[in-house]
FIKEMAR-199252 format. One record per residue (C-alpha): x, y, z. Coordinates in nm, 3 decimals, always signed. Layout:
# residues N
<r><c1>X</c1><c2>Y</c2><c3>Z</c3></r>
...
END
This chain:
# residues 331
<r><c1>+4.011</c1><c2>+5.195</c2><c3>-7.206</c3></r>
<r><c1>+4.018</c1><c2>+4.817</c2><c3>-7.242</c3></r>
<r><c1>+3.856</c1><c2>+4.637</c2><c3>-7.538</c3></r>
<r><c1>+3.635</c1><c2>+4.330</c2><c3>-7.478</c3></r>
<r><c1>+3.438</c1><c2>+4.095</c2><c3>-7.707</c3></r>
<r><c1>+3.106</c1><c2>+3.962</c2><c3>-7.575</c3></r>
<r><c1>+2.866</c1><c2>+3.698</c2><c3>-7.701</c3></r>
<r><c1>+2.587</c1><c2>+3.925</c2><c3>-7.821</c3></r>
<r><c1>+2.338</c1><c2>+3.654</c2><c3>-7.925</c3></r>
<r><c1>+2.338</c1><c2>+3.282</c2><c3>-7.982</c3></r>
<r><c1>+2.412</c1><c2>+3.195</c2><c3>-8.347</c3></r>
<r><c1>+2.152</c1><c2>+3.030</c2><c3>-8.565</c3></r>
<r><c1>+2.341</c1><c2>+2.825</c2><c3>-8.820</c3></r>
<r><c1>+2.681</c1><c2>+2.963</c2><c3>-8.912</c3></r>
<r><c1>+2.796</c1><c2>+3.245</c2><c3>-8.680</c3></r>
<r><c1>+2.789</c1><c2>+3.601</c2><c3>-8.810</c3></r>
<r><c1>+2.960</c1><c2>+3.921</c2><c3>-8.700</c3></r>
<r><c1>+2.636</c1><c2>+4.036</c2><c3>-8.534</c3></r>
<r><c1>+2.661</c1><c2>+3.747</c2><c3>-8.286</c3></r>
<r><c1>+2.952</c1><c2>+3.931</c2><c3>-8.126</c3></r>
<r><c1>+2.971</c1><c2>+4.271</c2><c3>-7.958</c3></r>
<r><c1>+3.271</c1><c2>+4.494</c2><c3>-7.892</c3></r>
<r><c1>+3.262</c1><c2>+4.702</c2><c3>-7.576</c3></r>
<r><c1>+3.506</c1><c2>+4.918</c2><c3>-7.386</c3></r>
<r><c1>+3.562</c1><c2>+4.906</c2><c3>-7.012</c3></r>
<r><c1>+3.799</c1><c2>+5.064</c2><c3>-6.765</c3></r>
<r><c1>+4.146</c1><c2>+4.915</c2><c3>-6.743</c3></r>
<r><c1>+4.158</c1><c2>+4.647</c2><c3>-6.471</c3></r>
<r><c1>+4.330</c1><c2>+4.723</c2><c3>-6.141</c3></r>
<r><c1>+4.555</c1><c2>+4.470</c2><c3>-5.975</c3></r>
<r><c1>+4.477</c1><c2>+4.307</c2><c3>-5.639</c3></r>
<r><c1>+4.721</c1><c2>+4.128</c2><c3>-5.412</c3></r>
<r><c1>+4.808</c1><c2>+3.783</c2><c3>-5.555</c3></r>
<r><c1>+4.709</c1><c2>+3.876</c2><c3>-5.910</c3></r>
<r><c1>+4.890</c1><c2>+3.945</c2><c3>-6.236</c3></r>
<r><c1>+4.797</c1><c2>+4.192</c2><c3>-6.509</c3></r>
<r><c1>+4.807</c1><c2>+4.028</c2><c3>-6.851</c3></r>
<r><c1>+4.844</c1><c2>+4.174</c2><c3>-7.199</c3></r>
<r><c1>+4.704</c1><c2>+3.948</c2><c3>-7.472</c3></r>
<r><c1>+4.942</c1><c2>+3.852</c2><c3>-7.753</c3></r>
<r><c1>+4.779</c1><c2>+3.553</c2><c3>-7.931</c3></r>
<r><c1>+4.422</c1><c2>+3.424</c2><c3>-7.928</c3></r>
<r><c1>+4.323</c1><c2>+3.074</c2><c3>-8.035</c3></r>
<r><c1>+3.997</c1><c2>+3.037</c2><c3>-8.229</c3></r>
<r><c1>+3.869</c1><c2>+2.680</c2><c3>-8.251</c3></r>
<r><c1>+3.563</c1><c2>+2.502</c2><c3>-8.395</c3></r>
<r><c1>+3.456</c1><c2>+2.368</c2><c3>-8.053</c3></r>
<r><c1>+3.378</c1><c2>+2.725</c2><c3>-7.943</c3></r>
<r><c1>+3.072</c1><c2>+2.710</c2><c3>-8.168</c3></r>
<r><c1>+2.921</c1><c2>+2.446</c2><c3>-7.939</c3></r>
<r><c1>+2.969</c1><c2>+2.670</c2><c3>-7.636</c3></r>
<r><c1>+2.770</c1><c2>+2.944</c2><c3>-7.809</c3></r>
<r><c1>+2.462</c1><c2>+2.721</c2><c3>-7.801</c3></r>
<r><c1>+2.264</c1><c2>+2.684</c2><c3>-7.483</c3></r>
<r><c1>+2.276</c1><c2>+2.305</c2><c3>-7.472</c3></r>
<r><c1>+2.411</c1><c2>+2.052</c2><c3>-7.226</c3></r>
<r><c1>+2.765</c1><c2>+1.946</c2><c3>-7.314</c3></r>
<r><c1>+3.097</c1><c2>+1.852</c2><c3>-7.160</c3></r>
<r><c1>+3.164</c1><c2>+2.218</c2><c3>-7.086</c3></r>
<r><c1>+2.918</c1><c2>+2.495</c2><c3>-6.985</c3></r>
<r><c1>+2.789</c1><c2>+2.725</c2><c3>-7.261</c3></r>
<r><c1>+2.905</c1><c2>+3.084</c2><c3>-7.286</c3></r>
<r><c1>+2.677</c1><c2>+3.331</c2><c3>-7.112</c3></r>
<r><c1>+2.506</c1><c2>+3.596</c2><c3>-7.320</c3></r>
<r><c1>+2.653</c1><c2>+3.947</c2><c3>-7.291</c3></r>
<r><c1>+2.960</c1><c2>+3.807</c2><c3>-7.117</c3></r>
<r><c1>+3.317</c1><c2>+3.778</c2><c3>-7.259</c3></r>
<r><c1>+3.399</c1><c2>+3.475</c2><c3>-7.473</c3></r>
<r><c1>+3.694</c1><c2>+3.262</c2><c3>-7.362</c3></r>
<r><c1>+3.953</c1><c2>+3.057</c2><c3>-7.546</c3></r>
<r><c1>+4.316</c1><c2>+2.957</c2><c3>-7.524</c3></r>
<r><c1>+4.556</c1><c2>+3.252</c2><c3>-7.522</c3></r>
<r><c1>+4.917</c1><c2>+3.352</c2><c3>-7.490</c3></r>
<r><c1>+4.964</c1><c2>+3.664</c2><c3>-7.277</c3></r>
<r><c1>+5.246</c1><c2>+3.862</c2><c3>-7.119</c3></r>
<r><c1>+5.269</c1><c2>+3.957</c2><c3>-6.754</c3></r>
<r><c1>+5.302</c1><c2>+4.336</c2><c3>-6.749</c3></r>
<r><c1>+5.245</c1><c2>+4.386</c2><c3>-6.376</c3></r>
<r><c1>+5.258</c1><c2>+4.136</c2><c3>-6.091</c3></r>
<r><c1>+5.153</c1><c2>+4.109</c2><c3>-5.730</c3></r>
<r><c1>+5.200</c1><c2>+3.731</c2><c3>-5.742</c3></r>
<r><c1>+5.535</c1><c2>+3.587</c2><c3>-5.637</c3></r>
<r><c1>+5.505</c1><c2>+3.301</c2><c3>-5.890</c3></r>
<r><c1>+5.510</c1><c2>+3.537</c2><c3>-6.189</c3></r>
<r><c1>+5.744</c1><c2>+3.816</c2><c3>-6.291</c3></r>
<r><c1>+5.696</c1><c2>+4.104</c2><c3>-6.530</c3></r>
<r><c1>+5.794</c1><c2>+3.982</c2><c3>-6.877</c3></r>
<r><c1>+5.681</c1><c2>+3.622</c2><c3>-6.824</c3></r>
<r><c1>+5.474</c1><c2>+3.472</c2><c3>-7.104</c3></r>
<r><c1>+5.188</c1><c2>+3.243</c2><c3>-7.008</c3></r>
<r><c1>+4.924</c1><c2>+3.025</c2><c3>-7.170</c3></r>
<r><c1>+4.577</c1><c2>+2.972</c2><c3>-7.033</c3></r>
<r><c1>+4.204</c1><c2>+2.981</c2><c3>-7.094</c3></r>
<r><c1>+4.132</c1><c2>+3.353</c2><c3>-7.083</c3></r>
<r><c1>+3.867</c1><c2>+3.605</c2><c3>-7.182</c3></r>
<r><c1>+3.863</c1><c2>+3.789</c2><c3>-7.515</c3></r>
<r><c1>+4.007</c1><c2>+4.107</c2><c3>-7.369</c3></r>
<r><c1>+4.317</c1><c2>+4.309</c2><c3>-7.454</c3></r>
<r><c1>+4.408</c1><c2>+4.330</c2><c3>-7.084</c3></r>
<r><c1>+4.285</c1><c2>+4.129</c2><c3>-6.784</c3></r>
<r><c1>+4.382</c1><c2>+4.025</c2><c3>-6.435</c3></r>
<r><c1>+4.425</c1><c2>+3.666</c2><c3>-6.317</c3></r>
<r><c1>+4.515</c1><c2>+3.489</c2><c3>-5.993</c3></r>
<r><c1>+4.764</c1><c2>+3.270</c2><c3>-6.181</c3></r>
<r><c1>+4.612</c1><c2>+2.940</c2><c3>-6.069</c3></r>
<r><c1>+4.520</c1><c2>+2.830</c2><c3>-6.422</c3></r>
<r><c1>+4.821</c1><c2>+2.976</c2><c3>-6.602</c3></r>
<r><c1>+5.122</c1><c2>+2.794</c2><c3>-6.742</c3></r>
<r><c1>+5.453</c1><c2>+2.967</c2><c3>-6.814</c3></r>
<r><c1>+5.584</c1><c2>+2.922</c2><c3>-7.168</c3></r>
<r><c1>+5.928</c1><c2>+2.984</c2><c3>-7.312</c3></r>
<r><c1>+5.960</c1><c2>+3.229</c2><c3>-7.601</c3></r>
<r><c1>+6.308</c1><c2>+3.102</c2><c3>-7.690</c3></r>
<r><c1>+6.355</c1><c2>+2.844</c2><c3>-7.965</c3></r>
<r><c1>+5.988</c1><c2>+2.815</c2><c3>-8.062</c3></r>
<r><c1>+5.722</c1><c2>+3.065</c2><c3>-8.167</c3></r>
<r><c1>+5.484</c1><c2>+3.159</c2><c3>-7.886</c3></r>
<r><c1>+5.186</c1><c2>+3.073</c2><c3>-8.105</c3></r>
<r><c1>+5.306</c1><c2>+2.710</c2><c3>-8.114</c3></r>
<r><c1>+5.183</c1><c2>+2.675</c2><c3>-7.755</c3></r>
<r><c1>+4.829</c1><c2>+2.723</c2><c3>-7.888</c3></r>
<r><c1>+4.890</c1><c2>+2.462</c2><c3>-8.155</c3></r>
<r><c1>+5.137</c1><c2>+2.179</c2><c3>-8.187</c3></r>
<r><c1>+5.265</c1><c2>+2.218</c2><c3>-7.828</c3></r>
<r><c1>+4.923</c1><c2>+2.300</c2><c3>-7.686</c3></r>
<r><c1>+4.574</c1><c2>+2.151</c2><c3>-7.694</c3></r>
<r><c1>+4.598</c1><c2>+2.094</c2><c3>-8.069</c3></r>
<r><c1>+4.902</c1><c2>+1.869</c2><c3>-8.046</c3></r>
<r><c1>+4.772</c1><c2>+1.698</c2><c3>-7.734</c3></r>
<r><c1>+4.439</c1><c2>+1.624</c2><c3>-7.903</c3></r>
<r><c1>+4.610</c1><c2>+1.475</c2><c3>-8.206</c3></r>
<r><c1>+4.860</c1><c2>+1.268</c2><c3>-8.010</c3></r>
<r><c1>+4.633</c1><c2>+1.137</c2><c3>-7.737</c3></r>
<r><c1>+4.333</c1><c2>+1.073</c2><c3>-7.961</c3></r>
<r><c1>+4.544</c1><c2>+0.872</c2><c3>-8.203</c3></r>
<r><c1>+4.748</c1><c2>+0.685</c2><c3>-7.942</c3></r>
<r><c1>+4.476</c1><c2>+0.613</c2><c3>-7.685</c3></r>
<r><c1>+4.187</c1><c2>+0.533</c2><c3>-7.921</c3></r>
<r><c1>+4.349</c1><c2>+0.462</c2><c3>-8.258</c3></r>
<r><c1>+4.625</c1><c2>+0.245</c2><c3>-8.107</c3></r>
<r><c1>+4.822</c1><c2>+0.252</c2><c3>-8.435</c3></r>
<r><c1>+5.038</c1><c2>-0.039</c2><c3>-8.540</c3></r>
<r><c1>+5.314</c1><c2>-0.022</c2><c3>-8.799</c3></r>
<r><c1>+5.184</c1><c2>-0.086</c2><c3>-9.150</c3></r>
<r><c1>+4.822</c1><c2>+0.009</c2><c3>-9.077</c3></r>
<r><c1>+4.626</c1><c2>+0.264</c2><c3>-9.279</c3></r>
<r><c1>+4.497</c1><c2>+0.584</c2><c3>-9.117</c3></r>
<r><c1>+4.245</c1><c2>+0.821</c2><c3>-9.274</c3></r>
<r><c1>+4.219</c1><c2>+1.174</c2><c3>-9.134</c3></r>
<r><c1>+3.934</c1><c2>+1.412</c2><c3>-9.220</c3></r>
<r><c1>+3.987</c1><c2>+1.784</c2><c3>-9.178</c3></r>
<r><c1>+4.347</c1><c2>+1.686</c2><c3>-9.243</c3></r>
<r><c1>+4.474</c1><c2>+2.034</c2><c3>-9.329</c3></r>
<r><c1>+4.357</c1><c2>+2.170</c2><c3>-8.996</c3></r>
<r><c1>+4.578</c1><c2>+2.200</c2><c3>-8.691</c3></r>
<r><c1>+4.475</c1><c2>+1.869</c2><c3>-8.534</c3></r>
<r><c1>+4.446</c1><c2>+1.676</c2><c3>-8.859</c3></r>
<r><c1>+4.790</c1><c2>+1.770</c2><c3>-8.991</c3></r>
<r><c1>+4.946</c1><c2>+1.667</c2><c3>-8.660</c3></r>
<r><c1>+4.762</c1><c2>+1.332</c2><c3>-8.659</c3></r>
<r><c1>+4.895</c1><c2>+1.252</c2><c3>-9.005</c3></r>
<r><c1>+5.254</c1><c2>+1.330</c2><c3>-8.912</c3></r>
<r><c1>+5.235</c1><c2>+1.125</c2><c3>-8.592</c3></r>
<r><c1>+5.090</c1><c2>+0.838</c2><c3>-8.793</c3></r>
<r><c1>+5.385</c1><c2>+0.851</c2><c3>-9.033</c3></r>
<r><c1>+5.635</c1><c2>+0.864</c2><c3>-8.744</c3></r>
<r><c1>+5.473</c1><c2>+0.544</c2><c3>-8.612</c3></r>
<r><c1>+5.508</c1><c2>+0.368</c2><c3>-8.947</c3></r>
<r><c1>+5.153</c1><c2>+0.391</c2><c3>-9.082</c3></r>
<r><c1>+5.016</c1><c2>+0.478</c2><c3>-9.425</c3></r>
<r><c1>+4.825</c1><c2>+0.806</c2><c3>-9.394</c3></r>
<r><c1>+4.550</c1><c2>+0.943</c2><c3>-9.616</c3></r>
<r><c1>+4.419</c1><c2>+1.296</c2><c3>-9.564</c3></r>
<r><c1>+4.092</c1><c2>+1.457</c2><c3>-9.670</c3></r>
<r><c1>+4.079</c1><c2>+1.834</c2><c3>-9.726</c3></r>
<r><c1>+3.880</c1><c2>+2.093</c2><c3>-9.920</c3></r>
<r><c1>+4.117</c1><c2>+2.256</c2><c3>-10.173</c3></r>
<r><c1>+4.388</c1><c2>+2.143</c2><c3>-10.415</c3></r>
<r><c1>+4.630</c1><c2>+2.373</c2><c3>-10.230</c3></r>
<r><c1>+4.560</c1><c2>+2.192</c2><c3>-9.903</c3></r>
<r><c1>+4.590</c1><c2>+1.852</c2><c3>-10.071</c3></r>
<r><c1>+4.933</c1><c2>+1.948</c2><c3>-10.208</c3></r>
<r><c1>+5.039</c1><c2>+2.080</c2><c3>-9.867</c3></r>
<r><c1>+4.941</c1><c2>+1.755</c2><c3>-9.695</c3></r>
<r><c1>+5.172</c1><c2>+1.557</c2><c3>-9.921</c3></r>
<r><c1>+5.459</c1><c2>+1.802</c2><c3>-9.967</c3></r>
<r><c1>+5.484</c1><c2>+1.956</c2><c3>-9.620</c3></r>
<r><c1>+5.335</c1><c2>+1.698</c2><c3>-9.387</c3></r>
<r><c1>+5.429</c1><c2>+1.374</c2><c3>-9.562</c3></r>
<r><c1>+5.083</c1><c2>+1.223</c2><c3>-9.615</c3></r>
<r><c1>+5.091</c1><c2>+0.930</c2><c3>-9.857</c3></r>
<r><c1>+4.766</c1><c2>+1.028</c2><c3>-10.027</c3></r>
<r><c1>+4.525</c1><c2>+1.320</c2><c3>-10.006</c3></r>
<r><c1>+4.173</c1><c2>+1.371</c2><c3>-10.142</c3></r>
<r><c1>+3.992</c1><c2>+1.696</c2><c3>-10.224</c3></r>
<r><c1>+3.637</c1><c2>+1.617</c2><c3>-10.110</c3></r>
<r><c1>+3.494</c1><c2>+1.923</c2><c3>-10.285</c3></r>
<r><c1>+3.602</c1><c2>+1.805</c2><c3>-10.631</c3></r>
<r><c1>+3.554</c1><c2>+1.431</c2><c3>-10.574</c3></r>
<r><c1>+3.215</c1><c2>+1.299</c2><c3>-10.688</c3></r>
<r><c1>+3.237</c1><c2>+0.957</c2><c3>-10.523</c3></r>
<r><c1>+3.418</c1><c2>+0.979</c2><c3>-10.189</c3></r>
<r><c1>+3.359</c1><c2>+0.616</c2><c3>-10.100</c3></r>
<r><c1>+3.531</c1><c2>+0.503</c2><c3>-10.421</c3></r>
<r><c1>+3.812</c1><c2>+0.760</c2><c3>-10.384</c3></r>
<r><c1>+3.891</c1><c2>+0.631</c2><c3>-10.035</c3></r>
<r><c1>+3.885</c1><c2>+0.272</c2><c3>-10.158</c3></r>
<r><c1>+4.132</c1><c2>+0.362</c2><c3>-10.434</c3></r>
<r><c1>+4.362</c1><c2>+0.541</c2><c3>-10.189</c3></r>
<r><c1>+4.332</c1><c2>+0.260</c2><c3>-9.931</c3></r>
<r><c1>+4.300</c1><c2>-0.063</c2><c3>-10.132</c3></r>
<r><c1>+4.362</c1><c2>-0.269</c2><c3>-9.818</c3></r>
<r><c1>+4.092</c1><c2>-0.083</c2><c3>-9.628</c3></r>
<r><c1>+4.102</c1><c2>+0.164</c2><c3>-9.338</c3></r>
<r><c1>+4.230</c1><c2>+0.051</c2><c3>-8.999</c3></r>
<r><c1>+4.203</c1><c2>+0.384</c2><c3>-8.815</c3></r>
<r><c1>+3.980</c1><c2>+0.681</c2><c3>-8.888</c3></r>
<r><c1>+4.050</c1><c2>+1.010</c2><c3>-8.708</c3></r>
<r><c1>+3.725</c1><c2>+1.197</c2><c3>-8.757</c3></r>
<r><c1>+3.728</c1><c2>+1.576</c2><c3>-8.739</c3></r>
<r><c1>+3.426</c1><c2>+1.653</c2><c3>-8.957</c3></r>
<r><c1>+3.143</c1><c2>+1.399</c2><c3>-8.936</c3></r>
<r><c1>+2.872</c1><c2>+1.402</c2><c3>-9.203</c3></r>
<r><c1>+2.894</c1><c2>+1.247</c2><c3>-9.549</c3></r>
<r><c1>+3.273</c1><c2>+1.229</c2><c3>-9.549</c3></r>
<r><c1>+3.265</c1><c2>+1.008</c2><c3>-9.241</c3></r>
<r><c1>+2.994</c1><c2>+0.792</c2><c3>-9.399</c3></r>
<r><c1>+3.228</c1><c2>+0.730</c2><c3>-9.693</c3></r>
<r><c1>+3.523</c1><c2>+0.641</c2><c3>-9.470</c3></r>
<r><c1>+3.320</c1><c2>+0.403</c2><c3>-9.254</c3></r>
<r><c1>+3.211</c1><c2>+0.220</c2><c3>-9.569</c3></r>
<r><c1>+3.580</c1><c2>+0.128</c2><c3>-9.611</c3></r>
<r><c1>+3.660</c1><c2>+0.041</c2><c3>-9.248</c3></r>
<r><c1>+3.841</c1><c2>-0.287</c2><c3>-9.177</c3></r>
<r><c1>+3.757</c1><c2>-0.556</c2><c3>-8.928</c3></r>
<r><c1>+3.864</c1><c2>-0.443</c2><c3>-8.579</c3></r>
<r><c1>+3.902</c1><c2>-0.086</c2><c3>-8.708</c3></r>
<r><c1>+3.916</c1><c2>+0.205</c2><c3>-8.464</c3></r>
<r><c1>+3.741</c1><c2>+0.540</c2><c3>-8.505</c3></r>
<r><c1>+3.846</c1><c2>+0.838</c2><c3>-8.290</c3></r>
<r><c1>+3.566</c1><c2>+1.096</c2><c3>-8.307</c3></r>
<r><c1>+3.736</c1><c2>+1.428</c2><c3>-8.235</c3></r>
<r><c1>+3.506</c1><c2>+1.679</c2><c3>-8.406</c3></r>
<r><c1>+3.206</c1><c2>+1.723</c2><c3>-8.633</c3></r>
<r><c1>+3.259</c1><c2>+2.064</c2><c3>-8.791</c3></r>
<r><c1>+3.033</c1><c2>+1.979</c2><c3>-9.086</c3></r>
<r><c1>+2.741</c1><c2>+1.955</c2><c3>-8.843</c3></r>
<r><c1>+2.813</c1><c2>+2.232</c2><c3>-8.590</c3></r>
<r><c1>+2.598</c1><c2>+2.489</c2><c3>-8.768</c3></r>
<r><c1>+2.311</c1><c2>+2.253</c2><c3>-8.855</c3></r>
<r><c1>+1.972</c1><c2>+2.388</c2><c3>-8.752</c3></r>
<r><c1>+1.806</c1><c2>+2.046</c2><c3>-8.770</c3></r>
<r><c1>+1.923</c1><c2>+1.704</c2><c3>-8.658</c3></r>
<r><c1>+2.094</c1><c2>+1.553</c2><c3>-8.965</c3></r>
<r><c1>+1.996</c1><c2>+1.208</c2><c3>-9.090</c3></r>
<r><c1>+2.256</c1><c2>+0.981</c2><c3>-9.244</c3></r>
<r><c1>+2.350</c1><c2>+0.615</c2><c3>-9.273</c3></r>
<r><c1>+2.308</c1><c2>+0.429</c2><c3>-8.946</c3></r>
<r><c1>+2.652</c1><c2>+0.313</c2><c3>-8.837</c3></r>
<r><c1>+2.552</c1><c2>+0.025</c2><c3>-8.609</c3></r>
<r><c1>+2.551</c1><c2>-0.246</c2><c3>-8.882</c3></r>
<r><c1>+2.900</c1><c2>-0.141</c2><c3>-8.992</c3></r>
<r><c1>+3.032</c1><c2>-0.139</c2><c3>-8.635</c3></r>
<r><c1>+2.881</c1><c2>-0.481</c2><c3>-8.559</c3></r>
<r><c1>+2.980</c1><c2>-0.648</c2><c3>-8.885</c3></r>
<r><c1>+3.341</c1><c2>-0.535</c2><c3>-8.857</c3></r>
<r><c1>+3.379</c1><c2>-0.533</c2><c3>-8.476</c3></r>
<r><c1>+3.475</c1><c2>-0.165</c2><c3>-8.497</c3></r>
<r><c1>+3.550</c1><c2>+0.055</c2><c3>-8.196</c3></r>
<r><c1>+3.407</c1><c2>+0.407</c2><c3>-8.235</c3></r>
<r><c1>+3.478</c1><c2>+0.644</c2><c3>-7.949</c3></r>
<r><c1>+3.422</c1><c2>+1.015</c2><c3>-7.904</c3></r>
<r><c1>+3.663</c1><c2>+1.204</c2><c3>-7.681</c3></r>
<r><c1>+3.777</c1><c2>+1.537</c2><c3>-7.550</c3></r>
<r><c1>+4.141</c1><c2>+1.593</c2><c3>-7.475</c3></r>
<r><c1>+4.068</c1><c2>+1.658</c2><c3>-7.107</c3></r>
<r><c1>+3.986</c1><c2>+1.289</c2><c3>-7.068</c3></r>
<r><c1>+4.360</c1><c2>+1.224</c2><c3>-7.076</c3></r>
<r><c1>+4.482</c1><c2>+1.514</c2><c3>-6.860</c3></r>
<r><c1>+4.711</c1><c2>+1.288</c2><c3>-6.656</c3></r>
<r><c1>+4.900</c1><c2>+1.204</c2><c3>-6.976</c3></r>
<r><c1>+4.963</c1><c2>+1.567</c2><c3>-7.080</c3></r>
<r><c1>+5.322</c1><c2>+1.590</c2><c3>-6.946</c3></r>
<r><c1>+5.447</c1><c2>+1.281</c2><c3>-7.129</c3></r>
<r><c1>+5.262</c1><c2>+1.381</c2><c3>-7.446</c3></r>
<r><c1>+5.407</c1><c2>+1.736</c2><c3>-7.446</c3></r>
<r><c1>+5.754</c1><c2>+1.590</c2><c3>-7.388</c3></r>
<r><c1>+5.719</c1><c2>+1.356</c2><c3>-7.685</c3></r>
<r><c1>+5.577</c1><c2>+1.623</c2><c3>-7.914</c3></r>
<r><c1>+5.855</c1><c2>+1.862</c2><c3>-7.815</c3></r>
<r><c1>+6.122</c1><c2>+1.602</c2><c3>-7.890</c3></r>
<r><c1>+5.976</c1><c2>+1.530</c2><c3>-8.234</c3></r>
<r><c1>+5.952</c1><c2>+1.903</c2><c3>-8.306</c3></r>
<r><c1>+6.315</c1><c2>+1.964</c2><c3>-8.207</c3></r>
<r><c1>+6.451</c1><c2>+1.694</c2><c3>-8.437</c3></r>
<r><c1>+6.235</c1><c2>+1.799</c2><c3>-8.731</c3></r>
<r><c1>+5.997</c1><c2>+1.503</c2><c3>-8.733</c3></r>
<r><c1>+5.699</c1><c2>+1.732</c2><c3>-8.673</c3></r>
<r><c1>+5.607</c1><c2>+2.044</c2><c3>-8.867</c3></r>
<r><c1>+5.308</c1><c2>+2.270</c2><c3>-8.827</c3></r>
<r><c1>+5.115</c1><c2>+2.527</c2><c3>-9.022</c3></r>
<r><c1>+4.943</c1><c2>+2.840</c2><c3>-8.895</c3></r>
<r><c1>+4.703</c1><c2>+3.094</c2><c3>-9.034</c3></r>
<r><c1>+4.770</c1><c2>+3.412</c2><c3>-8.837</c3></r>
<r><c1>+4.520</c1><c2>+3.697</c2><c3>-8.855</c3></r>
<r><c1>+4.635</c1><c2>+4.029</c2><c3>-8.710</c3></r>
<r><c1>+4.429</c1><c2>+4.257</c2><c3>-8.491</c3></r>
<r><c1>+4.205</c1><c2>+4.217</c2><c3>-8.186</c3></r>
<r><c1>+3.907</c1><c2>+4.343</c2><c3>-8.388</c3></r>
<r><c1>+3.945</c1><c2>+4.050</c2><c3>-8.629</c3></r>
<r><c1>+3.895</c1><c2>+3.773</c2><c3>-8.373</c3></r>
<r><c1>+3.527</c1><c2>+3.711</c2><c3>-8.469</c3></r>
<r><c1>+3.598</c1><c2>+3.707</c2><c3>-8.844</c3></r>
<r><c1>+3.888</c1><c2>+3.466</c2><c3>-8.792</c3></r>
<r><c1>+3.656</c1><c2>+3.237</c2><c3>-8.595</c3></r>
<r><c1>+3.388</c1><c2>+3.252</c2><c3>-8.866</c3></r>
<r><c1>+3.657</c1><c2>+3.177</c2><c3>-9.124</c3></r>
<r><c1>+3.705</c1><c2>+2.832</c2><c3>-8.970</c3></r>
<r><c1>+3.364</c1><c2>+2.731</c2><c3>-9.110</c3></r>
<r><c1>+3.459</c1><c2>+2.860</c2><c3>-9.453</c3></r>
<r><c1>+3.785</c1><c2>+2.666</c2><c3>-9.475</c3></r>
<r><c1>+3.999</c1><c2>+2.981</c2><c3>-9.460</c3></r>
<r><c1>+4.263</c1><c2>+2.825</c2><c3>-9.236</c3></r>
<r><c1>+4.565</c1><c2>+2.616</c2><c3>-9.319</c3></r>
<r><c1>+4.653</c1><c2>+2.449</c2><c3>-8.990</c3></r>
<r><c1>+4.595</c1><c2>+2.635</c2><c3>-8.667</c3></r>
<r><c1>+4.394</c1><c2>+2.958</c2><c3>-8.681</c3></r>
<r><c1>+4.544</c1><c2>+3.217</c2><c3>-8.447</c3></r>
<r><c1>+4.486</c1><c2>+3.588</c2><c3>-8.401</c3></r>
<r><c1>+4.786</c1><c2>+3.806</c2><c3>-8.320</c3></r>
<r><c1>+4.679</c1><c2>+4.101</c2><c3>-8.110</c3></r>
END
């Protein structure tokens, strides 16, 4: 029998295990033109929380009592498609199933030589693309500028910081534990890092870390942390709004400082984005990220949870800060 994880009910606030349901179904049978896939790695990401809510967004919500989908690495174990051979590894947006069939149209072959397969869900996948394209296209970094990254110990944030350093910027990261703060500086080369959970005055802490002000803010969290960064933004600053994990589980519309006066006074650009906006730039971005990775200019961190049954708990762990870098489940 095949194992499947469904969306059992729409979460209220932070997701819980009861929002998911495990079911068994018959093993899929292959049709002409299809491949049979065995799941190896599953990506769990904060944005999936938005798809669990029945609200209009840039991507349709998950359907109740249907399988959840996310980025995966899978192996072709049977093929009736001439484009794929048994033993090929692929990446794609797939359902939370141990085994599934696919026509191959949305799959990309990946190489398991020289780099860990899980990297294609992280630094060489949507994570790396989000960091690179958000920073380059919206942040437009110039040598000598100061970048602040919230959620800096996460997969996207840690990549943004490293890219900023490669481009000659000063980089300040914000994270939630002393361990993560140390990792940002020792492993990823951030110039400064701030533990927001132990810092009483974030606005002052950012000012101390960035005495010349903030030129670029890569926002992964929203909320009070972002309020504190924006209070330190420079004239003609740029804000790339990538995520708002601090608000994803809010049950009421949060009220905070109104940003318009800050944006007007300092002529600041603030732009939200999804990585798909820059799909035509994916090939050049992947090439650049791959080159930096090969020569050791880029590093990455992963939190790998083992076991198909632990996919929901790994996802919930994102909202409890249990991940260093990319959260991946190895099946």
